N, C-alpha and C positions, 0 to 999 in steps of 0.2 A: 549720839543716842546711846552711848555705852551704858548698859544697865538701866536705861530709862524706859523706853517704849516697848522693849522686848525683854523676854527673860525665858529661861529654861529651868524646869524643875529637875531635881536629882533622880526622879522616877523614870522608869523605862518608857512610859507613855509620853513624857515631856509635856511642856506647856508653852504656849506662845501667846503673848499679851500685846495688843496694840491699844495705845491710849491716844485717841484723836487729838486731845488738847496738847499732848507732847509732840505729836507729828506736826501740828500747826506751828508750834514754837520752833521746832527744827527747820520747818519750811521757811519761816521768816529769817532765820539765821542764814540759810543758803541764799535766799534772795538778797540779803544784805551783802553777803560775800560777793555775789555776782555783780552787784552794783559797785562795790569797792574795786573789784578787779577791772570792771569797765572803765572806771575813772583812772586807774593806774595805767591801763593800756593807752588811754587818750593822752595822758601826760608823757608816756614813753614816745608816742608818735610825735607829739609836739617837740619834745627834746631832740629826737632824731632829725626832724625837719629843720630845727634851728641850727643843727650842725652843718647842714648843707652837704657838700661833698668832702668828707674828711680824708681825702687822698689826693695825690698829685696827678698831673696829666702825663707823667712819664710812663714807661712800660710797666714797672712794678705797680704804680698807682692804678693804671688801667686794669691790670690783672686783679688787683684787690677789689676794685669797683665792680667788676663783673661778678665775682663770687659774693661779695658783701651785699650788693644791691638785691640779688635774688634771695639770699638768706634773710635779709632784713624784712622783705615783704612777706616771706613765709612765716617768720616769727610773729610779726604783728598780726597777720591774718589768723594764725593759730591761737594767739592769745585772745583775740576778739571772739573767736568761736568758743574757746574755753569759758570765757565770762558768760556767754549766753547759755551754755550748757549748765553751768553751776546754778545760775538763776532758775533754769528749767527744772532742776532737781527740786528746788523749793516749791515750784508750782505743782510738781508731781506729788510731793508730800502733802500739800493742801488737798489735792484730789483724793489721795489715799485716805486721809483723815475723814473727809466728808463721806466717802463710800463706806468706811468702817463704821462711822456713826449711824449711817442709814441702815446698814446691815444689822447693827445692834438694835435699832428701833424696830426693824422688821421682825427680828427674832423675839424681842420683848412682846410684840403684838401677839405672838403665838401663846404667850402666857397670860393674856388678858389685859395687858397694859396697852395704852394708846400713845401714839406719837402726836406731837403738835402738828396739825395739818399745814401743809405748805412750807414747812421749815426744814431745810436739809440738815440732817445731823441733830435733830431735836431729841431731847430726852424721851425715852419710851416709858418712863416711869412717872405716873402722875405726881405732881408736887416736887419733882426733882429737877433743878435747873442745871443746864449744861453751860459752862462758860463760853463766851463768844470771842472770836478774833476781832480785835478793834478794826473798824473800817471795812469789814467784810461781812455784810448782812447775811444771816442764815447759816453761818459756818462756825461750828464750835472750835474753840481753841484755848490756848494757854492764857489765862488772865492772871497777872501777878496777884498773889495773895488769895486766890480763890482755888479751893480744892473741889473738884467735881465729885458728886456722889454717884458712884456706879455700883449697882448691886453686884456682889461678888459672884452670884450664880449667873450673871449676864456677861461677864468678861469673856472676851474671845481671844 
């Protein structure tokens, strides 16, 4: 999200901008990375299982097996946990995007605009459409080729 969803002005007051459609786009990227990491960990586990016991039954081999076996389990377990956390960052970004869009809608309501009832993250400005995340009903997001219209005075 470097330079994308957030930014700071050169002024002393600063500025922080969240763009829900960009957060959804980044969320999908994290979910994709989490899925790819999960597949890589599964392939690693299968490869290690296929090796069997890559050490001898003698004293040096037994010593190696003791250390390697424990480290192997910890490594695979840690990688599985990491894959889940990476995908979880994506889910968190989707939640943040929806809440940001809802807050924008609520703020716009204070200026006389109305949100579309029952739609999370709907545009608060009549006649202005907010792009949607494919396959996720009611959630705004990055739609390729679509630039959302956000009133400049409503940016947060």
